[in-house]
PyMOL Python script that loads the backbone (N, CA, C, O; Angstrom):
from pymol import cmd

cmd.read_pdbstr("""\
ATOM      1  N   MET A   1       0.845  -1.169   0.000  1.00  0.00           N
ATOM      2  CA  MET A   1       0.000   0.000   0.000  1.00  0.00           C
ATOM      3  C   MET A   1       0.893   1.235   0.000  1.00  0.00           C
ATOM      4  O   MET A   1       1.911   1.282   0.690  1.00  0.00           O
ATOM      5  N   THR A   2       0.501   2.221  -0.774  1.00  0.00           N
ATOM      6  CA  THR A   2       1.243   3.478  -0.817  1.00  0.00           C
ATOM      7  C   THR A   2       0.542   4.500   0.070  1.00  0.00           C
ATOM      8  O   THR A   2      -0.667   4.708  -0.029  1.00  0.00           O
ATOM      9  N   VAL A   3       1.320   5.127   0.931  1.00  0.00           N
ATOM     10  CA  VAL A   3       0.810   6.123   1.860  1.00  0.00           C
ATOM     11  C   VAL A   3       1.295   7.504   1.436  1.00  0.00           C
ATOM     12  O   VAL A   3       2.488   7.719   1.222  1.00  0.00           O
ATOM     13  N   TYR A   4       0.348   8.441   1.316  1.00  0.00           N
ATOM     14  CA  TYR A   4       0.686   9.835   1.034  1.00  0.00           C
ATOM     15  C   TYR A   4       1.002  10.505   2.358  1.00  0.00           C
ATOM     16  O   TYR A   4       0.267  10.333   3.330  1.00  0.00           O
ATOM     17  N   CYS A   5       2.075  11.260   2.407  1.00  0.00           N
ATOM     18  CA  CYS A   5       2.455  12.024   3.598  1.00  0.00           C
ATOM     19  C   CYS A   5       2.562  13.488   3.210  1.00  0.00           C
ATOM     20  O   CYS A   5       3.389  13.851   2.374  1.00  0.00           O
ATOM     21  N   GLY A   6       1.743  14.321   3.803  1.00  0.00           N
ATOM     22  CA  GLY A   6       1.741  15.744   3.485  1.00  0.00           C
ATOM     23  C   GLY A   6       2.092  16.598   4.685  1.00  0.00           C
ATOM     24  O   GLY A   6       2.111  16.130   5.823  1.00  0.00           O
ATOM     25  N   ASN A   7       2.370  17.858   4.407  1.00  0.00           N
ATOM     26  CA  ASN A   7       2.754  18.866   5.396  1.00  0.00           C
ATOM     27  C   ASN A   7       4.057  18.491   6.101  1.00  0.00           C
ATOM     28  O   ASN A   7       4.229  18.743   7.293  1.00  0.00           O
ATOM     29  N   LEU A   8       4.967  17.886   5.342  1.00  0.00           N
ATOM     30  CA  LEU A   8       6.269  17.526   5.893  1.00  0.00           C
ATOM     31  C   LEU A   8       7.146  18.761   6.027  1.00  0.00           C
ATOM     32  O   LEU A   8       6.998  19.726   5.277  1.00  0.00           O
ATOM     33  N   CYS A   9       8.052  18.721   6.979  1.00  0.00           N
ATOM     34  CA  CYS A   9       9.071  19.755   7.129  1.00  0.00           C
ATOM     35  C   CYS A   9       9.880  19.800   5.827  1.00  0.00           C
ATOM     36  O   CYS A   9      10.193  18.752   5.262  1.00  0.00           O
ATOM     37  N   TYR A  10      10.215  20.983   5.355  1.00  0.00           N
ATOM     38  CA  TYR A  10      10.919  21.115   4.074  1.00  0.00           C
ATOM     39  C   TYR A  10      12.338  20.540   4.095  1.00  0.00           C
ATOM     40  O   TYR A  10      12.939  20.338   3.041  1.00  0.00           O
ATOM     41  N   GLU A  11      12.869  20.279   5.282  1.00  0.00           N
ATOM     42  CA  GLU A  11      14.203  19.691   5.389  1.00  0.00           C
ATOM     43  C   GLU A  11      14.150  18.195   5.691  1.00  0.00           C
ATOM     44  O   GLU A  11      15.195  17.568   5.864  1.00  0.00           O
ATOM     45  N   MET A  12      12.950  17.611   5.757  1.00  0.00           N
ATOM     46  CA  MET A  12      12.790  16.187   6.047  1.00  0.00           C
ATOM     47  C   MET A  12      13.504  15.362   4.991  1.00  0.00           C
ATOM     48  O   MET A  12      13.424  15.662   3.800  1.00  0.00           O
ATOM     49  N   THR A  13      14.202  14.322   5.429  1.00  0.00           N
ATOM     50  CA  THR A  13      14.880  13.433   4.485  1.00  0.00           C
ATOM     51  C   THR A  13      14.093  12.128   4.353  1.00  0.00           C
ATOM     52  O   THR A  13      13.284  11.778   5.212  1.00  0.00           O
ATOM     53  N   GLU A  14      14.351  11.430   3.264  1.00  0.00           N
ATOM     54  CA  GLU A  14      13.699  10.140   3.053  1.00  0.00           C
ATOM     55  C   GLU A  14      14.108   9.156   4.137  1.00  0.00           C
ATOM     56  O   GLU A  14      13.289   8.344   4.567  1.00  0.00           O
ATOM     57  N   ALA A  15      15.350   9.209   4.587  1.00  0.00           N
ATOM     58  CA  ALA A  15      15.816   8.308   5.646  1.00  0.00           C
ATOM     59  C   ALA A  15      15.053   8.559   6.952  1.00  0.00           C
ATOM     60  O   ALA A  15      14.691   7.612   7.650  1.00  0.00           O
ATOM     61  N   GLU A  16      14.811   9.828   7.281  1.00  0.00           N
ATOM     62  CA  GLU A  16      14.056  10.154   8.491  1.00  0.00           C
ATOM     63  C   GLU A  16      12.630   9.639   8.408  1.00  0.00           C
ATOM     64  O   GLU A  16      12.121   9.050   9.362  1.00  0.00           O
ATOM     65  N   LEU A  17      11.984   9.860   7.267  1.00  0.00           N
ATOM     66  CA  LEU A  17      10.602   9.425   7.105  1.00  0.00           C
ATOM     67  C   LEU A  17      10.522   7.895   7.129  1.00  0.00           C
ATOM     68  O   LEU A  17       9.584   7.332   7.694  1.00  0.00           O
ATOM     69  N   ARG A  18      11.486   7.234   6.526  1.00  0.00           N
ATOM     70  CA  ARG A  18      11.529   5.768   6.546  1.00  0.00           C
ATOM     71  C   ARG A  18      11.580   5.264   7.989  1.00  0.00           C
ATOM     72  O   ARG A  18      10.850   4.343   8.354  1.00  0.00           O
ATOM     73  N   LYS A  19      12.429   5.860   8.795  1.00  0.00           N
ATOM     74  CA  LYS A  19      12.584   5.433  10.188  1.00  0.00           C
ATOM     75  C   LYS A  19      11.266   5.569  10.956  1.00  0.00           C
ATOM     76  O   LYS A  19      10.919   4.697  11.753  1.00  0.00           O
ATOM     77  N   VAL A  20      10.540   6.653  10.720  1.00  0.00           N
ATOM     78  CA  VAL A  20       9.257   6.864  11.388  1.00  0.00           C
ATOM     79  C   VAL A  20       8.277   5.748  11.017  1.00  0.00           C
ATOM     80  O   VAL A  20       7.602   5.204  11.891  1.00  0.00           O
ATOM     81  N   PHE A  21       8.195   5.407   9.744  1.00  0.00           N
ATOM     82  CA  PHE A  21       7.249   4.391   9.284  1.00  0.00           C
ATOM     83  C   PHE A  21       7.693   2.977   9.641  1.00  0.00           C
ATOM     84  O   PHE A  21       6.851   2.100   9.832  1.00  0.00           O
ATOM     85  N   GLU A  22       8.987   2.743   9.733  1.00  0.00           N
ATOM     86  CA  GLU A  22       9.466   1.402  10.082  1.00  0.00           C
ATOM     87  C   GLU A  22       9.055   0.984  11.484  1.00  0.00           C
ATOM     88  O   GLU A  22       9.098  -0.202  11.810  1.00  0.00           O
ATOM     89  N   ALA A  23       8.663   1.921  12.303  1.00  0.00           N
ATOM     90  CA  ALA A  23       8.147   1.585  13.640  1.00  0.00           C
ATOM     91  C   ALA A  23       6.836   0.799  13.534  1.00  0.00           C
ATOM     92  O   ALA A  23       6.413   0.167  14.502  1.00  0.00           O
ATOM     93  N   TYR A  24       6.194   0.837  12.361  1.00  0.00           N
ATOM     94  CA  TYR A  24       4.898   0.175  12.165  1.00  0.00           C
ATOM     95  C   TYR A  24       4.966  -1.026  11.232  1.00  0.00           C
ATOM     96  O   TYR A  24       3.972  -1.732  11.067  1.00  0.00           O
ATOM     97  N   GLY A  25       6.122  -1.271  10.618  1.00  0.00           N
ATOM     98  CA  GLY A  25       6.252  -2.420   9.740  1.00  0.00           C
ATOM     99  C   GLY A  25       7.306  -2.211   8.669  1.00  0.00           C
ATOM    100  O   GLY A  25       8.082  -1.256   8.702  1.00  0.00           O
ATOM    101  N   LYS A  26       7.309  -3.137   7.719  1.00  0.00           N
ATOM    102  CA  LYS A  26       8.298  -3.107   6.640  1.00  0.00           C
ATOM    103  C   LYS A  26       7.994  -1.976   5.653  1.00  0.00           C
ATOM    104  O   LYS A  26       6.845  -1.764   5.263  1.00  0.00           O
ATOM    105  N   VAL A  27       9.039  -1.262   5.263  1.00  0.00           N
ATOM    106  CA  VAL A  27       8.929  -0.182   4.288  1.00  0.00           C
ATOM    107  C   VAL A  27       9.732  -0.590   3.057  1.00  0.00           C
ATOM    108  O   VAL A  27      10.923  -0.887   3.148  1.00  0.00           O
ATOM    109  N   GLU A  28       9.061  -0.600   1.901  1.00  0.00           N
ATOM    110  CA  GLU A  28       9.746  -0.942   0.648  1.00  0.00           C
ATOM    111  C   GLU A  28      10.489   0.252   0.074  1.00  0.00           C
ATOM    112  O   GLU A  28      11.633   0.131  -0.363  1.00  0.00           O
ATOM    113  N   SER A  29       9.830   1.411   0.077  1.00  0.00           N
ATOM    114  CA  SER A  29      10.474   2.598  -0.484  1.00  0.00           C
ATOM    115  C   SER A  29       9.854   3.866   0.084  1.00  0.00           C
ATOM    116  O   SER A  29       8.722   3.871   0.566  1.00  0.00           O
ATOM    117  N   VAL A  30      10.626   4.932   0.012  1.00  0.00           N
ATOM    118  CA  VAL A  30      10.186   6.258   0.449  1.00  0.00           C
ATOM    119  C   VAL A  30      10.615   7.239  -0.627  1.00  0.00           C
ATOM    120  O   VAL A  30      11.744   7.193  -1.114  1.00  0.00           O
ATOM    121  N   ARG A  31       9.707   8.118  -0.987  1.00  0.00           N
ATOM    122  CA  ARG A  31      10.028   9.142  -1.996  1.00  0.00           C
ATOM    123  C   ARG A  31       9.452  10.477  -1.535  1.00  0.00           C
ATOM    124  O   ARG A  31       8.236  10.638  -1.436  1.00  0.00           O
ATOM    125  N   ILE A  32      10.333  11.427  -1.258  1.00  0.00           N
ATOM    126  CA  ILE A  32       9.928  12.794  -0.946  1.00  0.00           C
ATOM    127  C   ILE A  32      10.287  13.631  -2.161  1.00  0.00           C
ATOM    128  O   ILE A  32      11.430  13.623  -2.617  1.00  0.00           O
ATOM    129  N   LEU A  33       9.311  14.346  -2.677  1.00  0.00           N
ATOM    130  CA  LEU A  33       9.541  15.097  -3.909  1.00  0.00           C
ATOM    131  C   LEU A  33      10.363  16.361  -3.648  1.00  0.00           C
ATOM    132  O   LEU A  33      10.049  17.134  -2.743  1.00  0.00           O
ATOM    133  N   PRO A  34      11.410  16.566  -4.440  1.00  0.00           N
ATOM    134  CA  PRO A  34      12.266  17.737  -4.258  1.00  0.00           C
ATOM    135  C   PRO A  34      11.590  19.015  -4.758  1.00  0.00           C
ATOM    136  O   PRO A  34      10.747  18.979  -5.655  1.00  0.00           O
ATOM    137  N   SER A  35      11.968  20.120  -4.170  1.00  0.00           N
ATOM    138  CA  SER A  35      11.468  21.422  -4.610  1.00  0.00           C
ATOM    139  C   SER A  35      12.063  21.762  -5.968  1.00  0.00           C
ATOM    140  O   SER A  35      13.237  21.495  -6.226  1.00  0.00           O
ATOM    141  N   LYS A  36      11.253  22.346  -6.823  1.00  0.00           N
ATOM    142  CA  LYS A  36      11.742  22.787  -8.127  1.00  0.00           C
ATOM    143  C   LYS A  36      12.474  24.123  -8.013  1.00  0.00           C
ATOM    144  O   LYS A  36      13.241  24.501  -8.898  1.00  0.00           O
ATOM    145  N   TYR A  37      12.225  24.832  -6.908  1.00  0.00           N
ATOM    146  CA  TYR A  37      12.714  26.200  -6.797  1.00  0.00           C
ATOM    147  C   TYR A  37      13.776  26.408  -5.718  1.00  0.00           C
ATOM    148  O   TYR A  37      14.592  27.323  -5.830  1.00  0.00           O
ATOM    149  N   ASN A  38      13.781  25.582  -4.684  1.00  0.00           N
ATOM    150  CA  ASN A  38      14.716  25.757  -3.580  1.00  0.00           C
ATOM    151  C   ASN A  38      15.581  24.518  -3.411  1.00  0.00           C
ATOM    152  O   ASN A  38      15.135  23.504  -2.874  1.00  0.00           O
ATOM    153  N   GLU A  39      16.816  24.609  -3.871  1.00  0.00           N
ATOM    154  CA  GLU A  39      17.730  23.477  -3.782  1.00  0.00           C
ATOM    155  C   GLU A  39      17.933  23.099  -2.320  1.00  0.00           C
ATOM    156  O   GLU A  39      18.100  23.967  -1.463  1.00  0.00           O
ATOM    157  N   GLY A  40      17.917  21.807  -2.044  1.00  0.00           N
ATOM    158  CA  GLY A  40      18.097  21.325  -0.682  1.00  0.00           C
ATOM    159  C   GLY A  40      16.800  21.217   0.103  1.00  0.00           C
ATOM    160  O   GLY A  40      16.800  20.738   1.237  1.00  0.00           O
ATOM    161  N   GLN A  41      15.698  21.655  -0.488  1.00  0.00           N
ATOM    162  CA  GLN A  41      14.402  21.543   0.172  1.00  0.00           C
ATOM    163  C   GLN A  41      13.509  20.599  -0.619  1.00  0.00           C
ATOM    164  O   GLN A  41      13.736  20.333  -1.799  1.00  0.00           O
ATOM    165  N   ASN A  42      12.484  20.101   0.069  1.00  0.00           N
ATOM    166  CA  ASN A  42      11.511  19.270  -0.615  1.00  0.00           C
ATOM    167  C   ASN A  42      10.213  20.053  -0.776  1.00  0.00           C
ATOM    168  O   ASN A  42      10.105  21.191  -0.319  1.00  0.00           O
ATOM    169  N   ARG A  43       9.241  19.444  -1.421  1.00  0.00           N
ATOM    170  CA  ARG A  43       7.968  20.118  -1.692  1.00  0.00           C
ATOM    171  C   ARG A  43       6.961  19.958  -0.559  1.00  0.00           C
ATOM    172  O   ARG A  43       5.823  20.413  -0.671  1.00  0.00           O
ATOM    173  N   GLY A  44       7.373  19.313   0.530  1.00  0.00           N
ATOM    174  CA  GLY A  44       6.494  19.188   1.688  1.00  0.00           C
ATOM    175  C   GLY A  44       5.581  17.977   1.652  1.00  0.00           C
ATOM    176  O   GLY A  44       4.680  17.857   2.482  1.00  0.00           O
ATOM    177  N   PHE A  45       5.799  17.078   0.702  1.00  0.00           N
ATOM    178  CA  PHE A  45       5.014  15.846   0.690  1.00  0.00           C
ATOM    179  C   PHE A  45       5.800  14.727   0.035  1.00  0.00           C
ATOM    180  O   PHE A  45       6.781  14.951  -0.673  1.00  0.00           O
ATOM    181  N   GLY A  46       5.331  13.504   0.297  1.00  0.00           N
ATOM    182  CA  GLY A  46       5.994  12.349  -0.274  1.00  0.00           C
ATOM    183  C   GLY A  46       5.142  11.109  -0.136  1.00  0.00           C
ATOM    184  O   GLY A  46       3.976  11.176   0.253  1.00  0.00           O
ATOM    185  N   PHE A  47       5.741   9.971  -0.462  1.00  0.00           N
ATOM    186  CA  PHE A  47       5.032   8.705  -0.478  1.00  0.00           C
ATOM    187  C   PHE A  47       5.871   7.622   0.185  1.00  0.00           C
ATOM    188  O   PHE A  47       7.090   7.573   0.019  1.00  0.00           O
ATOM    189  N   VAL A  48       5.207   6.763   0.930  1.00  0.00           N
ATOM    190  CA  VAL A  48       5.857   5.625   1.580  1.00  0.00           C
ATOM    191  C   VAL A  48       5.148   4.365   1.095  1.00  0.00           C
ATOM    192  O   VAL A  48       3.926   4.255   1.202  1.00  0.00           O
ATOM    193  N   ASP A  49       5.910   3.420   0.564  1.00  0.00           N
ATOM    194  CA  ASP A  49       5.353   2.144   0.118  1.00  0.00           C
ATOM    195  C   ASP A  49       5.600   1.087   1.179  1.00  0.00           C
ATOM    196  O   ASP A  49       6.740   0.807   1.547  1.00  0.00           O
ATOM    197  N   MET A  50       4.498   0.500   1.670  1.00  0.00           N
ATOM    198  CA  MET A  50       4.566  -0.574   2.655  1.00  0.00           C
ATOM    199  C   MET A  50       3.861  -1.793   2.059  1.00  0.00           C
ATOM    200  O   MET A  50       2.714  -1.685   1.627  1.00  0.00           O
ATOM    201  N   PRO A  51       4.530  -2.958   2.028  1.00  0.00           N
ATOM    202  CA  PRO A  51       3.937  -4.126   1.377  1.00  0.00           C
ATOM    203  C   PRO A  51       2.726  -4.704   2.113  1.00  0.00           C
ATOM    204  O   PRO A  51       1.858  -5.311   1.486  1.00  0.00           O
ATOM    205  N   GLU A  52       2.659  -4.528   3.414  1.00  0.00           N
ATOM    206  CA  GLU A  52       1.557  -5.075   4.202  1.00  0.00           C
ATOM    207  C   GLU A  52       0.511  -3.997   4.467  1.00  0.00           C
ATOM    208  O   GLU A  52       0.769  -3.042   5.199  1.00  0.00           O
ATOM    209  N   GLU A  53      -0.663  -4.152   3.876  1.00  0.00           N
ATOM    210  CA  GLU A  53      -1.723  -3.158   4.029  1.00  0.00           C
ATOM    211  C   GLU A  53      -2.083  -2.927   5.491  1.00  0.00           C
ATOM    212  O   GLU A  53      -2.315  -1.789   5.901  1.00  0.00           O
ATOM    213  N   LYS A  54      -2.131  -3.987   6.272  1.00  0.00           N
ATOM    214  CA  LYS A  54      -2.470  -3.875   7.698  1.00  0.00           C
ATOM    215  C   LYS A  54      -1.485  -2.947   8.421  1.00  0.00           C
ATOM    216  O   LYS A  54      -1.892  -2.114   9.230  1.00  0.00           O
ATOM    217  N   GLU A  55      -0.200  -3.096   8.127  1.00  0.00           N
ATOM    218  CA  GLU A  55       0.820  -2.252   8.754  1.00  0.00           C
ATOM    219  C   GLU A  55       0.708  -0.808   8.273  1.00  0.00           C
ATOM    220  O   GLU A  55       0.879   0.127   9.055  1.00  0.00           O
ATOM    221  N   ALA A  56       0.422  -0.632   6.993  1.00  0.00           N
ATOM    222  CA  ALA A  56       0.267   0.717   6.446  1.00  0.00           C
ATOM    223  C   ALA A  56      -0.918   1.429   7.098  1.00  0.00           C
ATOM    224  O   ALA A  56      -0.823   2.606   7.447  1.00  0.00           O
ATOM    225  N   ILE A  57      -2.022   0.722   7.261  1.00  0.00           N
ATOM    226  CA  ILE A  57      -3.202   1.324   7.897  1.00  0.00           C
ATOM    227  C   ILE A  57      -2.904   1.676   9.347  1.00  0.00           C
ATOM    228  O   ILE A  57      -3.326   2.723   9.835  1.00  0.00           O
ATOM    229  N   GLN A  58      -2.186   0.813  10.026  1.00  0.00           N
ATOM    230  CA  GLN A  58      -1.793   1.101  11.410  1.00  0.00           C
ATOM    231  C   GLN A  58      -0.922   2.364  11.467  1.00  0.00           C
ATOM    232  O   GLN A  58      -1.109   3.205  12.346  1.00  0.00           O
ATOM    233  N   ALA A  59       0.021   2.495  10.541  1.00  0.00           N
ATOM    234  CA  ALA A  59       0.886   3.675  10.491  1.00  0.00           C
ATOM    235  C   ALA A  59       0.066   4.933  10.211  1.00  0.00           C
ATOM    236  O   ALA A  59       0.282   5.967  10.843  1.00  0.00           O
ATOM    237  N   ILE A  60      -0.865   4.851   9.274  1.00  0.00           N
ATOM    238  CA  ILE A  60      -1.716   6.009   8.949  1.00  0.00           C
ATOM    239  C   ILE A  60      -2.493   6.445  10.179  1.00  0.00           C
ATOM    240  O   ILE A  60      -2.526   7.631  10.507  1.00  0.00           O
ATOM    241  N   ARG A  61      -3.118   5.494  10.861  1.00  0.00           N
ATOM    242  CA  ARG A  61      -3.915   5.826  12.052  1.00  0.00           C
ATOM    243  C   ARG A  61      -3.069   6.471  13.137  1.00  0.00           C
ATOM    244  O   ARG A  61      -3.508   7.405  13.807  1.00  0.00           O
ATOM    245  N   ALA A  62      -1.853   5.968  13.306  1.00  0.00           N
ATOM    246  CA  ALA A  62      -0.979   6.487  14.361  1.00  0.00           C
ATOM    247  C   ALA A  62      -0.355   7.833  14.007  1.00  0.00           C
ATOM    248  O   ALA A  62      -0.184   8.691  14.873  1.00  0.00           O
ATOM    249  N   LEU A  63      -0.016   8.014  12.732  1.00  0.00           N
ATOM    250  CA  LEU A  63       0.771   9.193  12.347  1.00  0.00           C
ATOM    251  C   LEU A  63      -0.054  10.368  11.831  1.00  0.00           C
ATOM    252  O   LEU A  63       0.389  11.511  11.941  1.00  0.00           O
ATOM    253  N   ASN A  64      -1.225  10.127  11.278  1.00  0.00           N
ATOM    254  CA  ASN A  64      -2.025  11.223  10.730  1.00  0.00           C
ATOM    255  C   ASN A  64      -2.376  12.216  11.840  1.00  0.00           C
ATOM    256  O   ASN A  64      -2.979  11.854  12.850  1.00  0.00           O
ATOM    257  N   GLY A  65      -1.990  13.457  11.633  1.00  0.00           N
ATOM    258  CA  GLY A  65      -2.242  14.505  12.621  1.00  0.00           C
ATOM    259  C   GLY A  65      -1.189  14.617  13.701  1.00  0.00           C
ATOM    260  O   GLY A  65      -1.268  15.503  14.553  1.00  0.00           O
ATOM    261  N   SER A  66      -0.200  13.731  13.682  1.00  0.00           N
ATOM    262  CA  SER A  66       0.861  13.798  14.691  1.00  0.00           C
ATOM    263  C   SER A  66       1.894  14.854  14.294  1.00  0.00           C
ATOM    264  O   SER A  66       1.962  15.269  13.137  1.00  0.00           O
ATOM    265  N   GLU A  67       2.682  15.274  15.256  1.00  0.00           N
ATOM    266  CA  GLU A  67       3.697  16.289  14.998  1.00  0.00           C
ATOM    267  C   GLU A  67       5.022  15.620  14.684  1.00  0.00           C
ATOM    268  O   GLU A  67       5.468  14.725  15.403  1.00  0.00           O
ATOM    269  N   LEU A  68       5.646  16.064  13.602  1.00  0.00           N
ATOM    270  CA  LEU A  68       6.933  15.543  13.167  1.00  0.00           C
ATOM    271  C   LEU A  68       7.792  16.729  12.747  1.00  0.00           C
ATOM    272  O   LEU A  68       7.470  17.433  11.791  1.00  0.00           O
ATOM    273  N   ARG A  69       8.884  16.942  13.468  1.00  0.00           N
ATOM    274  CA  ARG A  69       9.790  18.070  13.206  1.00  0.00           C
ATOM    275  C   ARG A  69       9.039  19.400  13.174  1.00  0.00           C
ATOM    276  O   ARG A  69       9.280  20.243  12.309  1.00  0.00           O
ATOM    277  N   GLY A  70       8.129  19.573  14.129  1.00  0.00           N
ATOM    278  CA  GLY A  70       7.440  20.842  14.285  1.00  0.00           C
ATOM    279  C   GLY A  70       6.239  21.062  13.384  1.00  0.00           C
ATOM    280  O   GLY A  70       5.661  22.149  13.386  1.00  0.00           O
ATOM    281  N   ARG A  71       5.852  20.056  12.615  1.00  0.00           N
ATOM    282  CA  ARG A  71       4.700  20.201  11.716  1.00  0.00           C
ATOM    283  C   ARG A  71       3.719  19.062  11.942  1.00  0.00           C
ATOM    284  O   ARG A  71       4.120  17.924  12.184  1.00  0.00           O
ATOM    285  N   ARG A  72       2.446  19.372  11.864  1.00  0.00           N
ATOM    286  CA  ARG A  72       1.399  18.360  12.007  1.00  0.00           C
ATOM    287  C   ARG A  72       1.196  17.710  10.640  1.00  0.00           C
ATOM    288  O   ARG A  72       0.650  18.324   9.723  1.00  0.00           O
ATOM    289  N   ILE A  73       1.642  16.466  10.517  1.00  0.00           N
ATOM    290  CA  ILE A  73       1.634  15.799   9.209  1.00  0.00           C
ATOM    291  C   ILE A  73       0.274  15.168   8.901  1.00  0.00           C
ATOM    292  O   ILE A  73      -0.520  14.874   9.794  1.00  0.00           O
ATOM    293  N   ARG A  74       0.042  14.976   7.618  1.00  0.00           N
ATOM    294  CA  ARG A  74      -1.158  14.288   7.138  1.00  0.00           C
ATOM    295  C   ARG A  74      -0.724  12.994   6.460  1.00  0.00           C
ATOM    296  O   ARG A  74       0.192  12.987   5.637  1.00  0.00           O
ATOM    297  N   CYS A  75      -1.382  11.919   6.810  1.00  0.00           N
ATOM    298  CA  CYS A  75      -1.090  10.618   6.205  1.00  0.00           C
ATOM    299  C   CYS A  75      -2.408   9.965   5.808  1.00  0.00           C
ATOM    300  O   CYS A  75      -3.350   9.911   6.598  1.00  0.00           O
ATOM    301  N   ASN A  76      -2.461   9.478   4.595  1.00  0.00           N
ATOM    302  CA  ASN A  76      -3.634   8.750   4.124  1.00  0.00           C
ATOM    303  C   ASN A  76      -3.242   7.898   2.928  1.00  0.00           C
ATOM    304  O   ASN A  76      -2.195   8.118   2.318  1.00  0.00           O
ATOM    305  N   PRO A  77      -4.088   6.920   2.590  1.00  0.00           N
ATOM    306  CA  PRO A  77      -3.773   6.109   1.414  1.00  0.00           C
ATOM    307  C   PRO A  77      -3.638   7.011   0.185  1.00  0.00           C
ATOM    308  O   PRO A  77      -4.477   7.880  -0.052  1.00  0.00           O
ATOM    309  N   ALA A  78      -2.592   6.797  -0.579  1.00  0.00           N
ATOM    310  CA  ALA A  78      -2.367   7.606  -1.781  1.00  0.00           C
ATOM    311  C   ALA A  78      -3.358   7.216  -2.857  1.00  0.00           C
ATOM    312  O   ALA A  78      -3.656   6.038  -3.053  1.00  0.00           O
ATOM    313  N   GLU A  79      -3.862   8.220  -3.549  1.00  0.00           N
ATOM    314  CA  GLU A  79      -4.692   7.953  -4.714  1.00  0.00           C
ATOM    315  C   GLU A  79      -3.765   7.509  -5.831  1.00  0.00           C
ATOM    316  O   GLU A  79      -2.679   8.065  -6.000  1.00  0.00           O
ATOM    317  N   LYS A  80      -4.177   6.532  -6.577  1.00  0.00           N
ATOM    318  CA  LYS A  80      -3.309   5.950  -7.602  1.00  0.00           C
ATOM    319  C   LYS A  80      -2.776   7.007  -8.574  1.00  0.00           C
ATOM    320  O   LYS A  80      -1.585   7.007  -8.884  1.00  0.00           O
ATOM    321  N   SER A  81      -3.629   7.897  -9.054  1.00  0.00           N
ATOM    322  CA  SER A  81      -3.183   8.902 -10.030  1.00  0.00           C
ATOM    323  C   SER A  81      -2.170   9.849  -9.413  1.00  0.00           C
ATOM    324  O   SER A  81      -1.238  10.284 -10.090  1.00  0.00           O
ATOM    325  N   GLU A  82      -2.337  10.174  -8.147  1.00  0.00           N
ATOM    326  CA  GLU A  82      -1.415  11.068  -7.451  1.00  0.00           C
ATOM    327  C   GLU A  82      -0.025  10.451  -7.375  1.00  0.00           C
ATOM    328  O   GLU A  82       0.972  11.125  -7.637  1.00  0.00           O
ATOM    329  N   HIS A  83       0.043   9.187  -7.021  1.00  0.00           N
ATOM    330  CA  HIS A  83       1.315   8.502  -6.906  1.00  0.00           C
ATOM    331  C   HIS A  83       1.962   8.309  -8.267  1.00  0.00           C
ATOM    332  O   HIS A  83       3.181   8.436  -8.388  1.00  0.00           O
ATOM    333  N   GLN A  84       1.186   8.007  -9.285  1.00  0.00           N
ATOM    334  CA  GLN A  84       1.727   7.837 -10.629  1.00  0.00           C
ATOM    335  C   GLN A  84       2.341   9.132 -11.136  1.00  0.00           C
ATOM    336  O   GLN A  84       3.411   9.105 -11.744  1.00  0.00           O
ATOM    337  N   ARG A  85       1.691  10.263 -10.901  1.00  0.00           N
ATOM    338  CA  ARG A  85       2.230  11.558 -11.342  1.00  0.00           C
ATOM    339  C   ARG A  85       3.564  11.840 -10.675  1.00  0.00           C
ATOM    340  O   ARG A  85       4.467  12.381 -11.314  1.00  0.00           O
ATOM    341  N   SER A  86       3.710  11.485  -9.403  1.00  0.00           N
ATOM    342  CA  SER A  86       4.955  11.755  -8.702  1.00  0.00           C
ATOM    343  C   SER A  86       6.111  10.925  -9.234  1.00  0.00           C
ATOM    344  O   SER A  86       7.274  11.300  -9.087  1.00  0.00           O
ATOM    345  N   ASN A  87       5.789   9.800  -9.851  1.00  0.00           N
ATOM    346  CA  ASN A  87       6.806   8.924 -10.429  1.00  0.00           C
ATOM    347  C   ASN A  87       7.017   9.176 -11.913  1.00  0.00           C
ATOM    348  O   ASN A  87       7.755   8.443 -12.571  1.00  0.00           O
ATOM    349  N   GLY A  88       6.370  10.212 -12.442  1.00  0.00           N
ATOM    350  CA  GLY A  88       6.532  10.537 -13.842  1.00  0.00           C
ATOM    351  C   GLY A  88       5.635   9.754 -14.763  1.00  0.00           C
ATOM    352  O   GLY A  88       5.854   9.748 -15.974  1.00  0.00           O
ATOM    353  N   HIS A  89       4.622   9.086 -14.222  1.00  0.00           N
ATOM    354  CA  HIS A  89       3.666   8.316 -15.015  1.00  0.00           C
ATOM    355  C   HIS A  89       2.328   9.010 -14.970  1.00  0.00           C
ATOM    356  O   HIS A  89       1.954   9.570 -13.940  1.00  0.00           O
ATOM    357  N   GLY A  90       1.603   8.985 -16.064  1.00  0.00           N
ATOM    358  CA  GLY A  90       0.229   9.476 -16.060  1.00  0.00           C
ATOM    359  C   GLY A  90       0.051  10.920 -16.260  1.00  0.00           C
ATOM    360  O   GLY A  90      -1.079  11.408 -16.268  1.00  0.00           O
TER     361      GLY A  90
END
""", "prot")
cmd.dss("prot")
cmd.show_as("cartoon", "prot")
cmd.util.cbc("prot")
cmd.orient("prot")
């Protein structure tokens, strides 16, 4: 299952986000989209792929609305078209 993560700190790294989600299960991949305008910053959102839907849902329930690096993050199942666009598809 792919999880959308929004309102991330602009300095958040993929390694940091992976560590947060690994507390809830196996993480296959993490992708935080880079800013087009500010080098070294991200766009404030990304995607986490977890192979076990049960673990992904548990992570969403635990993390949605929680504070991470000073920001209240949003986590929910990614819409297929949204995730495809971030990977250059669709």
